[in-house]
TORPA-296811 format. One record per residue (C-alpha): residue number from 1; residue in one letter; x, y, z. Coordinates in nm, 4 decimals. Example, Ala and Ser with C-alpha at 12.3 -4.5 7.8 and 13.67 -1.06 7.14 Angstrom:
+-----+---------+----------+----------+----------+
: num : residuo :       xx :       yy :       zz :
+-----+---------+----------+----------+----------+
:   1 :       a :   1.2300 :  -0.4500 :   0.7800 :
:   2 :       s :   1.3670 :  -0.1060 :   0.7140 :
+-----+---------+----------+----------+----------+
end
This chain:
+-----+---------+----------+----------+----------+
: num : residuo :       xx :       yy :       zz :
+-----+---------+----------+----------+----------+
:   1 :       r :   2.4120 :  -1.9182 :  16.4483 :
:   2 :       i :   2.1448 :  -2.1182 :  16.2626 :
:   3 :       c :   2.2064 :  -2.4655 :  16.1686 :
:   4 :       c :   2.0814 :  -2.6144 :  15.8410 :
:   5 :       n :   1.8819 :  -2.8806 :  16.0207 :
:   6 :       g :   1.6295 :  -2.6416 :  16.1863 :
:   7 :       n :   1.8182 :  -2.6021 :  16.5183 :
:   8 :       i :   1.9124 :  -2.2654 :  16.6476 :
:   9 :       k :   2.2406 :  -2.2307 :  16.8251 :
:  10 :       s :   2.2703 :  -1.9285 :  17.0581 :
:  11 :       s :   2.6309 :  -1.8166 :  17.0386 :
:  12 :       g :   2.7410 :  -2.1768 :  17.0572 :
:  13 :       v :   2.5776 :  -2.2124 :  17.4053 :
:  14 :       g :   2.3490 :  -2.5130 :  17.3482 :
:  15 :       v :   2.0858 :  -2.5887 :  17.0932 :
:  16 :       m :   1.7192 :  -2.4905 :  17.0911 :
:  17 :       k :   1.4589 :  -2.6701 :  16.8720 :
:  18 :       k :   1.2327 :  -2.4415 :  16.6582 :
:  19 :       q :   0.9085 :  -2.5838 :  16.5242 :
:  20 :       l :   0.8196 :  -2.4029 :  16.1904 :
:  21 :       t :   0.4606 :  -2.3608 :  16.0758 :
:  22 :       e :   0.3595 :  -2.4563 :  15.7200 :
:  23 :       n :   0.3312 :  -2.0852 :  15.6386 :
:  24 :       q :   0.6957 :  -2.0299 :  15.7498 :
:  25 :       k :   0.8140 :  -2.3339 :  15.5564 :
:  26 :       q :   0.6456 :  -2.2106 :  15.2384 :
:  27 :       a :   0.8102 :  -1.8720 :  15.2927 :
:  28 :       i :   1.1524 :  -2.0309 :  15.3536 :
:  29 :       k :   1.1171 :  -2.2254 :  15.0195 :
:  30 :       i :   1.0462 :  -1.8966 :  14.8394 :
:  31 :       f :   1.3331 :  -1.7207 :  15.0105 :
:  32 :       n :   1.5744 :  -2.0160 :  14.9458 :
:  33 :       n :   1.5107 :  -1.9782 :  14.5719 :
:  34 :       r :   1.6187 :  -1.6141 :  14.6025 :
:  35 :       v :   1.9275 :  -1.7011 :  14.8062 :
:  36 :       e :   2.0347 :  -1.9679 :  14.5507 :
:  37 :       d :   2.0315 :  -1.7077 :  14.2801 :
:  38 :       s :   2.2251 :  -1.4593 :  14.4768 :
:  39 :       d :   2.5824 :  -1.3493 :  14.4073 :
:  40 :       f :   2.6533 :  -1.3877 :  14.7796 :
:  41 :       f :   2.5320 :  -1.7446 :  14.8194 :
:  42 :       e :   2.8553 :  -1.9303 :  14.7679 :
:  43 :       s :   3.0628 :  -1.6969 :  14.9917 :
:  44 :       d :   2.8174 :  -1.5906 :  15.2556 :
:  45 :       g :   2.5487 :  -1.8628 :  15.2552 :
:  46 :       g :   2.2751 :  -1.6105 :  15.2010 :
:  47 :       d :   2.1676 :  -1.2819 :  15.0451 :
:  48 :       y :   2.1326 :  -0.9181 :  15.1453 :
:  49 :       v :   1.7812 :  -0.7801 :  15.0991 :
:  50 :       s :   1.5548 :  -0.4996 :  15.2030 :
:  51 :       t :   1.2289 :  -0.5393 :  15.3985 :
:  52 :       k :   1.0392 :  -0.4349 :  15.0816 :
:  53 :       e :   1.2074 :  -0.7003 :  14.8654 :
:  54 :       l :   1.1051 :  -0.9649 :  15.1217 :
:  55 :       i :   0.7476 :  -0.8439 :  15.1305 :
:  56 :       n :   0.7326 :  -0.8402 :  14.7523 :
:  57 :       s :   0.8725 :  -1.1938 :  14.7306 :
:  58 :       l :   0.5866 :  -1.3214 :  14.9357 :
:  59 :       v :   0.3158 :  -1.0918 :  14.7886 :
:  60 :       n :   0.4153 :  -1.2103 :  14.4464 :
:  61 :       n :   0.3498 :  -1.5665 :  14.5608 :
:  62 :       g :   0.0044 :  -1.5135 :  14.7030 :
:  63 :       w :   0.0480 :  -1.3581 :  15.0496 :
:  64 :       s :  -0.1336 :  -1.0397 :  15.1364 :
:  65 :       e :   0.0986 :  -0.7626 :  15.2433 :
:  66 :       s :  -0.0224 :  -0.7980 :  15.6061 :
:  67 :       q :   0.0417 :  -1.1771 :  15.5878 :
:  68 :       a :   0.3803 :  -1.1220 :  15.4419 :
:  69 :       e :   0.4868 :  -0.8750 :  15.7194 :
:  70 :       g :   0.3752 :  -1.1180 :  15.9854 :
:  71 :       t :   0.5515 :  -1.4205 :  15.8184 :
:  72 :       i :   0.8693 :  -1.2081 :  15.7874 :
:  73 :       g :   0.8478 :  -1.1039 :  16.1509 :
:  74 :       s :   0.8111 :  -1.4648 :  16.2525 :
:  75 :       l :   1.1270 :  -1.5539 :  16.0724 :
:  76 :       t :   1.3421 :  -1.2852 :  16.2239 :
:  77 :       g :   1.6333 :  -1.4568 :  16.4020 :
:  78 :       i :   1.5705 :  -1.7855 :  16.2198 :
:  79 :       i :   1.6647 :  -1.7047 :  15.8672 :
:  80 :       l :   1.6500 :  -1.3264 :  15.8785 :
:  81 :       h :   1.9210 :  -1.1178 :  16.0582 :
:  82 :       s :   1.9099 :  -0.7421 :  16.0645 :
:  83 :       t :   2.2049 :  -0.5610 :  15.9223 :
:  84 :       g :   2.0607 :  -0.2214 :  16.0083 :
:  85 :       n :   1.9017 :   0.0458 :  15.7959 :
:  86 :       n :   1.5997 :  -0.1679 :  15.6961 :
:  87 :       e :   1.8137 :  -0.4353 :  15.5388 :
:  88 :       w :   1.8507 :  -0.8031 :  15.6275 :
:  89 :       f :   2.0813 :  -1.0901 :  15.5701 :
:  90 :       l :   1.8624 :  -1.3747 :  15.4334 :
:  91 :       e :   2.0228 :  -1.7071 :  15.5277 :
:  92 :       y :   1.9627 :  -2.0249 :  15.3273 :
:  93 :       y :   1.7743 :  -2.2717 :  15.5312 :
:  94 :       d :   1.7543 :  -2.6404 :  15.4449 :
:  95 :       i :   1.3800 :  -2.6992 :  15.4757 :
:  96 :       e :   1.4072 :  -3.0627 :  15.3906 :
:  97 :       e :   1.5922 :  -3.1273 :  15.7191 :
:  98 :       v :   1.3013 :  -2.9792 :  15.9266 :
+-----+---------+----------+----------+----------+
end
């Protein structure tokens, strides 16, 4: 489970600190805007998205497709959690706490 303060809890068994790069922080800010506009935000704390939607969100904000893919890969397990079939649960992440 991911905490809003930038710590990652592994199944409730302790806490691991995760340093985010500036690139990751910028991507999270973009993704947070999407999550806040989601129908699922209030009930689930996130949004359900496809890989293509994630890539397009970053490309539309200046990333190349290759950069977007790399950034998305680096956020897997931090704010992105696979639901299978090329879909992800995108969790809101309080970047101000990092």
